C-alpha positions as a LaTeX table, in Angstrom:
\begin{tabular}{lrrr}
\hline
Residue & $x$ (\AA) & $y$ (\AA) & $z$ (\AA) \\
\hline
Met1 & 8.22 & 23.73 & 3.58 \\
Glu2 & 7.40 & 26.13 & 6.32 \\
Lys3 & 3.73 & 25.05 & 5.51 \\
Lys4 & 2.43 & 28.72 & 4.97 \\
His5 & 0.84 & 27.97 & 1.79 \\
Asp6 & $-2.92$ & 27.22 & 0.83 \\
Leu7 & $-1.73$ & 25.39 & $-2.51$ \\
Ala8 & 1.48 & 24.36 & $-3.86$ \\
Tyr9 & 2.56 & 22.96 & $-7.31$ \\
Met10 & 5.73 & 20.99 & $-6.39$ \\
Gly11 & 8.11 & 18.71 & $-8.11$ \\
Trp12 & 8.25 & 15.57 & $-6.05$ \\
Ser13 & 9.19 & 12.22 & $-7.26$ \\
Thr14 & 8.57 & 8.76 & $-6.18$ \\
Ser15 & 10.72 & 5.49 & $-5.79$ \\
Phe16 & 10.28 & 2.30 & $-7.31$ \\
Arg17 & 8.82 & 1.07 & $-3.86$ \\
Pro18 & 6.46 & 3.52 & $-1.99$ \\
Ser19 & 7.68 & 5.13 & 1.11 \\
Pro20 & 4.65 & 6.93 & 2.38 \\
Trp21 & 5.99 & 7.38 & 6.02 \\
Gln22 & 7.68 & 10.94 & 5.42 \\
Ser23 & 4.73 & 12.51 & 3.37 \\
Phe24 & 1.62 & 11.10 & 4.81 \\
His25 & 2.39 & 10.06 & 8.70 \\
Ser26 & 1.12 & 12.47 & 11.31 \\
Glu27 & 4.41 & 12.37 & 13.01 \\
Asn28 & 5.59 & 14.55 & 10.26 \\
Ala29 & 2.23 & 16.96 & 10.25 \\
His30 & 2.17 & 20.47 & 11.66 \\
Lys31 & 6.07 & 20.99 & 11.83 \\
Pro32 & 7.97 & 22.94 & 9.09 \\
Gln33 & 10.62 & 21.32 & 7.04 \\
Thr34 & 8.96 & 17.79 & 6.76 \\
Asn35 & 7.64 & 16.27 & 3.81 \\
Asn36 & 4.25 & 16.24 & 4.92 \\
Ile37 & 3.53 & 19.28 & 3.32 \\
Asn38 & $-0.21$ & 19.15 & 3.48 \\
Asn39 & $-0.15$ & 18.34 & 7.30 \\
Leu40 & $-1.97$ & 15.23 & 6.97 \\
Asp41 & $-2.81$ & 14.00 & 10.23 \\
Asp42 & $-5.11$ & 10.82 & 10.09 \\
Pro43 & $-4.89$ & 8.15 & 12.83 \\
Glu44 & $-6.10$ & 5.52 & 10.22 \\
Met45 & $-3.48$ & 6.45 & 7.77 \\
Asp46 & $-0.91$ & 6.33 & 10.54 \\
Lys47 & $-2.02$ & 2.63 & 11.24 \\
Leu48 & $-1.75$ & 1.60 & 7.46 \\
Ile49 & 1.78 & 3.29 & 7.22 \\
Asn50 & 2.89 & 1.45 & 10.36 \\
Gln51 & 1.81 & $-1.72$ & 9.15 \\
Tyr52 & 3.27 & $-1.20$ & 5.95 \\
Arg53 & 6.52 & $-0.20$ & 7.38 \\
Asp54 & 6.71 & $-3.38$ & 9.61 \\
Ser55 & 5.32 & $-5.94$ & 7.05 \\
Thr56 & 7.65 & $-8.29$ & 4.93 \\
Asp57 & 5.02 & $-9.93$ & 3.27 \\
Glu58 & 4.69 & $-9.09$ & $-0.53$ \\
Lys59 & 0.86 & $-9.60$ & $-0.94$ \\
Glu60 & 0.34 & $-7.56$ & 2.36 \\
Leu61 & 2.64 & $-4.66$ & 1.23 \\
Ile62 & 0.80 & $-4.54$ & $-2.02$ \\
Gln63 & $-2.61$ & $-4.41$ & $-0.45$ \\
Leu64 & $-1.51$ & $-1.89$ & 2.34 \\
Ser65 & 0.01 & 0.30 & $-0.31$ \\
Leu66 & $-3.16$ & 0.37 & $-2.47$ \\
Arg67 & $-5.22$ & 1.20 & 0.58 \\
Ile68 & $-3.07$ & 3.96 & 1.49 \\
Gln69 & $-3.17$ & 5.49 & $-2.07$ \\
Glu70 & $-6.86$ & 5.23 & $-1.78$ \\
Lys71 & $-6.67$ & 7.28 & 1.35 \\
Ile72 & $-4.24$ & 9.99 & $-0.02$ \\
Ser73 & $-6.62$ & 10.19 & $-2.97$ \\
Glu74 & $-9.63$ & 10.61 & $-0.55$ \\
Ser75 & $-7.93$ & 13.42 & 1.41 \\
Gly76 & $-7.86$ & 15.33 & $-1.64$ \\
Gly77 & $-4.47$ & 17.03 & $-0.61$ \\
Trp78 & $-2.27$ & 15.40 & $-3.11$ \\
Ile79 & $-3.05$ & 15.22 & $-6.75$ \\
Pro80 & $-0.38$ & 13.74 & $-8.80$ \\
Leu81 & $-0.04$ & 15.68 & $-12.18$ \\
Asp82 & 3.01 & 14.77 & $-14.30$ \\
Met83 & 5.19 & 11.73 & $-14.80$ \\
Leu84 & 8.41 & 12.24 & $-16.51$ \\
Pro85 & 9.42 & 8.93 & $-18.26$ \\
Phe86 & 12.96 & 9.43 & $-18.01$ \\
Thr87 & 15.91 & 10.03 & $-15.53$ \\
Arg88 & 18.84 & 12.43 & $-15.67$ \\
Ala89 & 22.18 & 12.21 & $-13.89$ \\
Leu90 & 25.26 & 14.45 & $-13.75$ \\
Tyr91 & 28.80 & 12.89 & $-12.84$ \\
Trp92 & 32.42 & 13.25 & $-12.98$ \\
Arg93 & 34.05 & 11.82 & $-16.24$ \\
Trp94 & 36.01 & 9.24 & $-14.26$ \\
Ile95 & 32.66 & 7.43 & $-13.09$ \\
Gln96 & 32.12 & 4.92 & $-15.64$ \\
Leu97 & 28.85 & 3.18 & $-16.52$ \\
Pro98 & 27.67 & 0.18 & $-18.42$ \\
Asp99 & 26.42 & 0.83 & $-21.91$ \\
Val100 & 22.92 & 0.70 & $-20.46$ \\
Pro101 & 23.22 & 1.98 & $-16.97$ \\
Gly102 & 20.10 & 0.36 & $-15.64$ \\
Tyr103 & 17.18 & $-1.73$ & $-16.56$ \\
Lys104 & 13.54 & $-1.16$ & $-17.43$ \\
Thr105 & 12.49 & $-0.27$ & $-14.03$ \\
Ser106 & 15.46 & 1.87 & $-12.80$ \\
Thr107 & 14.45 & 5.37 & $-11.35$ \\
Glu108 & 18.10 & 6.64 & $-10.74$ \\
Ile109 & 21.38 & 5.75 & $-12.26$ \\
Phe110 & 23.16 & 5.79 & $-9.05$ \\
Asp111 & 20.63 & 4.21 & $-6.83$ \\
Glu112 & 20.06 & 0.64 & $-7.54$ \\
Pro113 & 19.50 & $-2.07$ & $-5.18$ \\
Ala114 & 22.05 & $-3.03$ & $-2.68$ \\
Ala115 & 25.06 & $-1.93$ & $-4.86$ \\
Gly116 & 24.60 & 1.90 & $-4.69$ \\
Gly117 & 24.35 & 2.04 & $-8.30$ \\
Tyr118 & 26.17 & 0.06 & $-11.30$ \\
Phe119 & 29.23 & 2.17 & $-11.92$ \\
Trp120 & 33.04 & 2.14 & $-11.08$ \\
Ile121 & 35.93 & 4.65 & $-10.96$ \\
Asp122 & 38.43 & 4.75 & $-13.64$ \\
Glu123 & 41.61 & 5.99 & $-11.58$ \\
Asp124 & 43.55 & 6.83 & $-14.78$ \\
Ile125 & 40.74 & 9.08 & $-16.25$ \\
Lys126 & 40.55 & 10.60 & $-12.42$ \\
Asn127 & 43.93 & 11.24 & $-12.35$ \\
Gln128 & 44.05 & 12.85 & $-15.88$ \\
Thr129 & 40.98 & 14.95 & $-14.86$ \\
Met130 & 42.66 & 16.35 & $-11.70$ \\
Glu131 & 45.80 & 17.19 & $-13.50$ \\
Ala132 & 43.86 & 19.07 & $-16.19$ \\
Met133 & 41.81 & 20.70 & $-13.53$ \\
Lys134 & 45.35 & 22.09 & $-12.17$ \\
Ser135 & 46.09 & 23.44 & $-15.49$ \\
Asn136 & 42.60 & 24.90 & $-16.33$ \\
Lys137 & 42.29 & 22.33 & $-19.26$ \\
Thr138 & 38.67 & 21.63 & $-20.08$ \\
Phe139 & 37.06 & 18.58 & $-21.86$ \\
Pro140 & 34.03 & 18.85 & $-24.00$ \\
Pro141 & 30.50 & 18.10 & $-22.38$ \\
Val142 & 29.31 & 14.66 & $-23.02$ \\
Thr143 & 25.59 & 13.97 & $-23.39$ \\
Lys144 & 24.32 & 10.35 & $-23.59$ \\
Ile145 & 20.61 & 9.64 & $-24.47$ \\
Ile146 & 20.02 & 6.06 & $-24.07$ \\
Thr147 & 16.55 & 4.79 & $-25.65$ \\
Lys148 & 16.82 & 1.23 & $-25.04$ \\
Tyr149 & 13.75 & 1.20 & $-22.99$ \\
Lys150 & 11.91 & 3.90 & $-24.73$ \\
Gln151 & 8.47 & 2.88 & $-25.72$ \\
Gly152 & 8.61 & 0.83 & $-28.84$ \\
Asn153 & 12.48 & 0.06 & $-28.48$ \\
Ile154 & 11.90 & $-2.74$ & $-25.81$ \\
Lys155 & 13.64 & $-5.92$ & $-26.95$ \\
\hline
\end{tabular}
């Protein structure tokens, strides 16, 4: 993040809708502690990103996004290598989720549109947990593996 590297292999993720400003706009280049780790400084890219941020037209957004992706590829400074087809989350036991805590395009359990996620707090379980913590009582860990949207399982 100090940008004193020649090459970096990093674990970055994307959101469902592209957000290129932080990683590819020149406003974030040549400064430490910004996400433009390649110091990409391209006026044409800036123009595309600004248009993308200002647009509300879906077709225009798609076209601008595709053009931005082409320019990123042309720069040679960003090469996507891995895609992990899952999401992982840790949360307190009093946070309750539906049986399937998302939908096919969900990228984060606690970051769904407009609602901050599909979850609720069970006050009884929260109080029980707080009391247990005071007396050093523990609960067994719980791992949930949801395969509803795993390739081949979609119904």
